[in-house]
N, C-alpha and C positions, 0 to 999 in steps of 0.2 A: 402627319398625326391623325387630321380630320377625316383622310380620307380611309382608314384602317376602322374609323371609329363606324362610321359611314356604310364601309361593307359589312363591319361584324352584325349591327342592327340590322340592316337586309338580309342577312344571313338568318338572323333569330326571326326573322317576321317572315319567311319563305319571299320576300323580295328579289326577282334576278339579279344577277351582281351588274349588269349591263344599266338596269333603274337605281341603280346604290347613290350613285353622283345627284339625282334629284332630292335627294333628302334633306329636307330645311329645319336650320335650327340651330343655336348657337351654342345652346347644352346638349347634352348628350339626353337628357331626358324631353327635349324638344321634337328631337331626330328621332325617338322612338315614337311619341306623339304621331308624328307626321308617319311614320312608319305603320303604325295600328291604322291610320287610316286610310293609305293606300295596299295594306293587305287584302284585305277582301276582293280585291280587283286582280291577285294573281293566284287567285286559289285555284285546284283541279277544276275541270269541267266536268259532272256525271259522266259515268261511263256510258251512258246510252241517251240522247237526246232524240225526243220526237218532236217531229210537228203536226201529231195528231192525224197523219196517216201513213198505211206501210205500204209496200207494195204488195202484199199479201192482203190486204183489204179489199174486195174485188166487190163490196156492197156500196160502195161510192159512184156515184153517178152525179158526172157534174153540171150536163142541163138540167138534170131534177134538181139541184142545187140552187142554179140561177131560178130556176119557176118558183121557186119556194121563198129565196129573197126577196123577187119580185111579190109577190103573195102579201109576204107581211111587211113590205114598205106603203101596198099600194091600199 
């Protein structure tokens, strides 16, 4: 019965079935609290992630970036 409850709670909070067994708590309320704390880690990633540079950006000069960094440091 506890496994069924864990799975139900995991489904409700968007936690994958393979992680349902990791929900802890003696009561449903405690397991739901645990699920709420885990849920943010299983959100869908944004559609477009960017590290700051794109292949289309031809203005970036790595040599100049190093020179600028050295100027700022010294």
